[in-house]
LUMSELUM-449658 format. One line per field, with one value per residue (C-alpha): z, x, y; residue in one letter; residue number from 1; chain. Coordinates in pm, 1 decimal. Layout:
LUMSELUM-449658
up Z;...
east X;...
north Y;...
r a;...
k NUM;...
c A;...
***
This chain:
LUMSELUM-449658
up 2528.6;2306.0;2384.3;2182.4;2025.7;1939.7;1815.3;1512.6;1411.2;1415.0;1161.8;971.3;926.3;860.6;603.3;436.1;374.6;190.6;-23.7;-101.4;-174.0;-362.3;-613.1;-653.8;-707.5;-971.1;-1287.4;-1527.9;-1853.2;-1746.3;-1785.2;-2097.7;-2287.0;-2211.7;-2382.5;-2725.4;-3025.6;-3035.3;-2624.9;-2524.8;-2191.7;-2116.9;-1761.8;-1660.0;-1565.9;-1286.7;-1170.1;-937.1;-899.4;-596.2;-542.5;-179.6;-152.9;-143.7;215.6;376.6;705.3;603.7;352.9;28.9;156.6;232.1;-116.3;-252.2;-54.9;-156.9;-500.8;-445.5;-261.0;-471.3;-809.9;-601.7;-549.6;-906.8;-1092.8;-1214.8;-1288.6;-1121.2;-1160.1;-975.1;-993.6;-663.5;-551.6;-951.0;-931.0;-973.8;-1323.0;-1471.0;-1343.5;-1651.6;-1819.8;-1625.0;-1641.6;-2001.5;-2036.2;-1833.0;-2091.4;-2392.0;-2220.4;-2219.9;-1836.0;-1777.9;-1454.0;-1329.1;-947.9;-819.4;-479.3;-366.7;-450.0;-495.6;-835.4;-949.7;-1200.3;-1367.5;-1393.4;-1555.0;-1799.3;-1930.4;-1894.3;-2143.6;-2359.7;-2338.2;-2344.1;-2414.7;-2089.3;-1721.7;-1426.7;-1007.7;-788.8;-390.1;-203.2;-449.7;-623.2;-961.3;-1209.2;-1575.7;-1852.6;-1832.8;-1417.2;-1097.2;-726.9;-420.5;-114.5;245.2;513.1;571.2;890.4;1027.4;1010.4;1145.8;1434.0;1502.3;1592.5;1774.5;2010.8;2099.0;2162.4;2384.0;2581.9;2587.6;2642.3;3030.3;2953.0;2742.5;2431.3;2131.9;1816.2;1404.2;1123.3;764.7;429.7;242.6;269.1;64.8;148.1;254.6;476.6;655.9;667.6;912.3;1141.7;1115.3;1284.7;1501.9;1684.8;1720.5;1838.5;2047.0;2260.6;2264.5;2438.7;2677.1;2614.2;2789.0;2459.7;2299.0;1952.3;1764.9;1399.3;1156.1;776.0;646.0;286.0;161.5;193.4;194.9;432.3;722.7;903.1;879.5;1042.7;1303.6;1327.9;1412.1;1582.9;1842.1;1886.9;1941.4;2205.9;2367.9;2307.0;2300.7;2548.6;2298.5;2445.9;2144.9;1767.0;1442.5;1138.9;739.2;615.4;470.4;507.7;722.1;1011.0;990.5;1101.5;1330.2;1493.0;1498.3;1727.8;1957.1;2019.6;2227.7;2480.1;2757.5;2807.1;2426.1;2204.5;1779.4;1664.6;1284.1;965.4;739.3;790.6;1145.2;1226.1;1569.5;1786.3;2122.1;2230.3;2060.1;2292.9;2064.5;1863.9;2098.3;1788.7;1416.6;1193.3;905.4;571.9;370.6;31.2;-118.7;-89.7;-262.4;-541.1;-617.5;-713.3;-921.3;-1052.5;-1117.3;-1317.8;-1527.0;-1606.4;-1654.6;-1876.2;-1686.9;-1557.9;-1546.6;-1409.9;-1028.4;-688.1;-437.3;-80.7;219.4;542.2;906.7;764.4;510.6;627.6;461.4;741.9;1047.2;1402.1;1432.4;1717.5;2085.4;2209.0;2568.5;2643.4;2624.4;2960.6;2947.5;3077.8;2773.0;2569.7;2678.7;2686.5;2314.0;2206.7;2297.8;2091.7;1790.9;1804.0;1833.0;1533.3;1349.1;1369.4;1387.4;1702.1;1864.3;1747.9
east -3178.8;-3313.8;-3290.3;-3114.9;-3468.2;-3553.1;-3237.4;-3214.1;-3539.8;-3464.8;-3140.5;-3377.4;-3599.5;-3336.8;-3117.6;-3449.4;-3500.9;-3138.7;-3259.3;-3587.9;-3409.1;-3126.3;-3380.2;-3515.3;-3163.4;-3104.7;-3072.4;-3203.7;-3347.6;-3367.4;-2994.8;-2919.0;-3209.0;-2952.3;-2719.1;-2798.8;-2584.4;-2737.3;-2719.7;-2411.0;-2489.1;-2510.6;-2363.3;-2102.7;-2306.6;-2112.9;-2251.4;-2223.7;-2318.0;-2303.9;-2372.1;-2550.3;-2816.8;-2793.4;-2964.1;-2796.6;-2695.4;-2345.9;-2086.5;-2305.6;-2529.8;-2223.8;-2017.2;-2361.3;-2377.1;-2037.7;-2117.5;-2460.0;-2277.3;-1991.7;-2209.4;-2397.7;-2100.7;-1936.4;-2322.6;-2304.2;-2595.2;-2595.9;-2742.7;-2704.2;-2741.5;-2792.0;-2813.9;-2594.6;-2527.1;-2157.9;-2288.7;-2426.3;-2124.6;-2006.8;-2283.4;-2394.5;-2091.1;-2135.3;-2415.2;-2268.0;-2078.3;-2285.4;-2529.8;-2251.3;-2159.1;-1871.5;-1745.0;-1833.1;-1771.9;-1692.2;-1691.8;-1482.8;-1161.6;-1439.7;-1505.9;-1172.1;-1105.0;-1429.9;-1373.2;-1019.9;-1188.0;-1465.2;-1173.9;-984.3;-1271.7;-1357.7;-1020.5;-1218.0;-1415.8;-1359.3;-1320.7;-1273.7;-1253.5;-1231.5;-1024.5;-768.4;-434.1;-499.3;-433.3;-416.9;-464.0;-836.6;-859.0;-776.1;-824.1;-885.5;-715.8;-789.2;-492.6;-665.4;-376.6;-519.7;-872.4;-796.7;-552.7;-836.4;-1096.7;-897.2;-755.1;-1092.0;-1210.2;-939.9;-1018.5;-1382.2;-1399.8;-1446.3;-1515.3;-1123.9;-1323.3;-1340.8;-1511.5;-1453.1;-1703.7;-1606.8;-1783.6;-1537.5;-1158.7;-1027.0;-665.5;-805.4;-1051.0;-749.3;-536.6;-801.0;-878.5;-482.4;-430.6;-712.7;-606.6;-285.8;-425.6;-635.4;-381.9;-110.0;-390.8;-461.5;-218.0;-486.2;-766.8;-865.8;-1026.0;-1271.5;-1362.3;-1543.0;-1634.0;-1951.9;-1909.5;-2127.5;-2161.3;-2546.6;-2690.9;-2770.1;-2923.5;-2553.3;-2427.0;-2686.2;-2590.0;-2278.3;-2289.1;-2530.4;-2281.7;-1965.7;-2180.9;-2306.9;-2002.3;-1700.0;-1820.6;-1731.2;-1851.5;-1715.1;-1785.5;-1632.9;-1735.5;-1663.5;-1942.4;-2155.0;-2518.3;-2360.6;-2294.7;-2657.1;-2755.9;-2479.4;-2556.0;-2945.5;-2821.7;-2619.4;-2903.7;-3068.9;-2779.4;-2666.3;-2310.7;-2222.2;-2115.1;-2025.6;-1748.6;-1896.0;-1767.0;-1706.5;-1940.9;-2020.7;-2308.4;-2408.5;-2420.3;-2426.4;-2730.9;-2619.7;-2690.4;-2496.8;-2273.8;-1957.8;-1772.4;-1697.3;-1409.8;-1500.4;-1362.9;-1404.1;-1506.6;-1641.3;-1321.3;-1121.2;-1419.6;-1387.0;-1042.2;-1141.5;-1388.1;-1195.6;-927.2;-1235.6;-1290.3;-915.1;-874.5;-625.1;-770.6;-591.2;-282.2;-341.0;-390.5;-582.2;-455.5;-694.1;-528.3;-572.9;-321.5;-546.8;-871.5;-917.2;-963.2;-1111.8;-1287.1;-1664.4;-1869.4;-1825.2;-2185.7;-2198.8;-2182.7;-1807.5;-1665.5;-1456.4;-1157.3;-1195.4;-1243.9;-919.6;-736.7;-805.3;-773.1;-419.6;-391.2;-563.7;-289.6;-20.1;-123.1;-164.5;175.1;335.4;431.3;191.9;312.4
north 990.6;734.2;393.2;118.6;-25.5;314.6;444.9;95.1;251.3;644.0;509.7;376.4;630.0;873.3;641.5;558.6;959.4;928.5;713.2;864.9;1212.8;1037.2;893.6;1223.5;1388.6;1089.1;1282.0;938.6;1017.2;1369.4;1408.7;1124.8;1385.4;1676.8;1509.9;1602.2;1737.9;2124.4;2112.1;2360.2;2401.1;1975.6;1895.7;1631.1;1333.9;1042.7;721.1;524.6;117.5;-96.2;-476.2;-349.2;-86.5;261.9;296.7;43.3;300.0;264.9;213.4;239.9;559.6;725.1;647.8;715.1;1079.4;1140.1;1142.1;1342.9;1607.4;1640.5;1651.2;1943.6;2122.3;2098.3;2123.4;1730.6;1529.4;1174.8;833.8;520.1;124.2;-40.5;-428.0;-521.5;-889.0;-1024.4;-1130.6;-774.3;-517.1;-505.4;-485.1;-197.7;5.3;-72.5;129.0;392.5;430.1;429.1;714.8;917.0;958.5;1130.7;927.7;572.6;541.5;170.0;228.9;-52.6;-242.9;-575.3;-462.5;-370.7;-631.8;-564.6;-190.6;-285.5;-503.4;-221.3;59.3;-147.1;-203.4;145.1;379.6;725.9;665.8;757.3;520.2;545.5;285.1;359.0;168.7;71.6;148.3;78.4;375.0;343.5;629.9;645.5;526.8;699.8;551.6;644.0;518.1;603.9;499.7;143.5;148.8;440.6;318.2;26.4;214.3;482.5;228.8;-52.5;277.6;340.5;-38.2;-16.1;259.8;99.9;-252.6;-313.3;-729.0;-711.9;-896.4;-724.7;-801.9;-724.6;-874.8;-789.1;-890.9;-1039.1;-1057.4;-792.7;-655.4;-333.2;-499.9;-762.7;-412.7;-278.9;-563.9;-613.5;-289.8;-270.5;-552.5;-421.9;-63.5;-241.4;-484.3;-164.1;15.2;-282.7;-584.9;-828.2;-792.9;-1081.4;-1036.9;-1232.2;-1160.5;-1324.3;-1270.7;-1258.3;-1354.3;-1076.7;-714.6;-704.9;-988.0;-810.9;-1148.4;-1282.5;-994.4;-1020.0;-1368.1;-1284.2;-986.4;-1220.6;-1513.1;-1277.4;-1129.8;-1453.7;-1687.7;-1433.7;-1214.5;-924.5;-615.8;-345.1;-428.4;-299.3;-376.0;-337.3;-474.8;-241.0;-383.8;-678.8;-387.0;-276.7;-649.6;-628.6;-312.3;-481.0;-768.1;-519.6;-304.5;-629.6;-577.5;-363.8;-248.8;-342.4;-31.2;0.3;192.1;319.1;417.4;543.2;807.5;1009.4;768.7;829.8;1135.5;1265.5;1109.9;776.7;482.7;252.8;404.3;550.6;713.7;670.8;641.5;869.2;871.3;1181.7;989.6;1321.9;1542.2;1242.1;1212.0;1549.8;1567.1;1315.7;1495.0;1782.2;1595.4;1502.8;1898.8;1985.9;1723.2;1589.4;1223.5;912.6;766.2;893.9;748.2;973.5;918.2;996.3;1000.5;1198.2;1467.4;1593.5;1525.1;1214.9;1013.0;1124.4;1091.2;1138.0;1248.8;1095.7;961.5;1048.5;658.4;747.4;908.7;1249.8;1083.5;798.0;1070.0;1252.7;901.5;851.6;1195.3;1162.1;805.4;1004.0;1248.2;996.1;787.0;1149.9;1179.9;817.2;739.6;500.9;196.4
r m;l;d;r;r;q;f;i;g;v;v;g;a;t;v;l;g;l;g;l;a;g;c;g;s;d;s;g;t;d;a;q;e;g;t;g;a;a;d;t;t;a;k;r;k;i;a;i;f;l;d;g;p;i;n;d;g;g;w;g;a;s;c;y;k;a;m;v;d;g;a;a;e;l;g;w;d;t;a;y;s;e;s;v;a;q;s;d;w;a;t;t;m;t;n;y;v;d;q;g;y;d;l;i;f;a;p;g;n;q;y;s;d;t;v;e;q;v;a;s;d;n;p;d;a;r;f;v;i;l;n;d;t;v;q;t;d;n;i;e;s;l;m;p;n;t;e;q;i;g;l;l;a;g;a;l;a;g;v;l;s;k;k;e;s;i;g;f;v;g;g;v;e;l;d;t;t;k;s;k;l;e;n;y;t;k;a;a;q;k;v;n;a;a;i;q;v;t;s;a;y;a;g;s;f;s;d;a;a;k;g;k;e;l;g;t;s;m;v;t;g;s;g;v;d;v;m;f;g;d;a;s;i;v;d;t;g;v;r;e;a;l;s;g;f;d;g;v;y;d;i;g;q;p;a;d;l;g;g;p;d;d;p;l;i;a;n;s;v;v;t;d;n;k;t;m;l;l;q;a;m;k;d;v;e;a;d;s;y;g;n;k;v;i;n;g;d;l;s;n;g;g;v;s;v;g;t;f;s;s;i;v;t;t;d;q;q;a;a;y;n;g;y;v;d;q;i;k;a;g;t;f;l
k 1;2;3;4;5;6;7;8;9;10;11;12;13;14;15;16;17;18;19;20;21;22;23;24;25;26;27;28;29;30;31;32;33;34;35;36;37;38;39;40;41;42;43;44;45;46;47;48;49;50;51;52;53;54;55;56;57;58;59;60;61;62;63;64;65;66;67;68;69;70;71;72;73;74;75;76;77;78;79;80;81;82;83;84;85;86;87;88;89;90;91;92;93;94;95;96;97;98;99;100;101;102;103;104;105;106;107;108;109;110;111;112;113;114;115;116;117;118;119;120;121;122;123;124;125;126;127;128;129;130;131;132;133;134;135;136;137;138;139;140;141;142;143;144;145;146;147;148;149;150;151;152;153;154;155;156;157;158;159;160;161;162;163;164;165;166;167;168;169;170;171;172;173;174;175;176;177;178;179;180;181;182;183;184;185;186;187;188;189;190;191;192;193;194;195;196;197;198;199;200;201;202;203;204;205;206;207;208;209;210;211;212;213;214;215;216;217;218;219;220;221;222;223;224;225;226;227;228;229;230;231;232;233;234;235;236;237;238;239;240;241;242;243;244;245;246;247;248;249;250;251;252;253;254;255;256;257;258;259;260;261;262;263;264;265;266;267;268;269;270;271;272;273;274;275;276;277;278;279;280;281;282;283;284;285;286;287;288;289;290;291;292;293;294;295;296;297;298;299;300;301;302;303;304;305;306;307;308;309;310;311;312;313;314;315;316;317;318;319;320;321;322;323;324;325;326;327;328;329;330;331;332;333
c A;A;A;A;A;A;A;A;A;A;A;A;A;A;A;A;A;A;A;A;A;A;A;A;A;A;A;A;A;A;A;A;A;A;A;A;A;A;A;A;A;A;A;A;A;A;A;A;A;A;A;A;A;A;A;A;A;A;A;A;A;A;A;A;A;A;A;A;A;A;A;A;A;A;A;A;A;A;A;A;A;A;A;A;A;A;A;A;A;A;A;A;A;A;A;A;A;A;A;A;A;A;A;A;A;A;A;A;A;A;A;A;A;A;A;A;A;A;A;A;A;A;A;A;A;A;A;A;A;A;A;A;A;A;A;A;A;A;A;A;A;A;A;A;A;A;A;A;A;A;A;A;A;A;A;A;A;A;A;A;A;A;A;A;A;A;A;A;A;A;A;A;A;A;A;A;A;A;A;A;A;A;A;A;A;A;A;A;A;A;A;A;A;A;A;A;A;A;A;A;A;A;A;A;A;A;A;A;A;A;A;A;A;A;A;A;A;A;A;A;A;A;A;A;A;A;A;A;A;A;A;A;A;A;A;A;A;A;A;A;A;A;A;A;A;A;A;A;A;A;A;A;A;A;A;A;A;A;A;A;A;A;A;A;A;A;A;A;A;A;A;A;A;A;A;A;A;A;A;A;A;A;A;A;A;A;A;A;A;A;A;A;A;A;A;A;A;A;A;A;A;A;A;A;A;A;A;A;A;A;A;A;A;A;A;A;A;A;A;A;A;A;A;A;A;A;A;A;A;A;A;A;A
***
């Protein structure tokens, strides 16, 4: 089994590889060159833009991978813009519209106001927003069940915590993040009423140093021994902090971030962004786009549980799986 510091290095190398592979698969100028009037075999094109990097080891990487994998399945070309300042969001989307992209993917509801503005100005373009319920003639939204996500993470934290002290770090106070925190707290305290929850917002999705600071503070100041986050690259900083302590564990999201030999991530709450995004892409192909929210939850695989690490005992796994069944059935709370 890798020790915690070795594990952080392996994750970094793996994520870097994803980023490089993504750059190689990005269609860029080639896709644009294939859209001339004489080209009757032009592929459809999808683009994503993010306020952080695509190789953040968490949210950005997961959303980028969902786009790339979905595009590969349908034979679409892809492009991305990363670390885009808020002042440039509208310009970035408008540039993709001008380049003839069939679908522009905004992977978070922090972008919703800007998407609605650009969509209104460009009624023939199509946009898809993750983690929102906006729906217009040219906007669809992908909405994972944030209540279930929070409950799944909280139940696992309740099972794992020995110190009865767990933590949560959010990026900014989005409604979806607040829902995850609320249900994380409810679930943990349902499993163990004595559990205390320490939470904080980083004010950013891209400040890894702030995540490391918050993670360290929660462990040393509040005795937190299980963490869950909803803050993209900030979560990477939290995990870096946790790797320096023994007996302190993390719950990943939105991808299956750990594995059987993982010394830090006990398990992950997985959001199948690819399946939801594929539905939006198929709506483009069917010329039936718009006025739709595509939901994902435990019933349709849009939300699921990832891979247990061996740090979670067989008894703990069995107890947690029982809670998962209750959450899916709606009988947990």
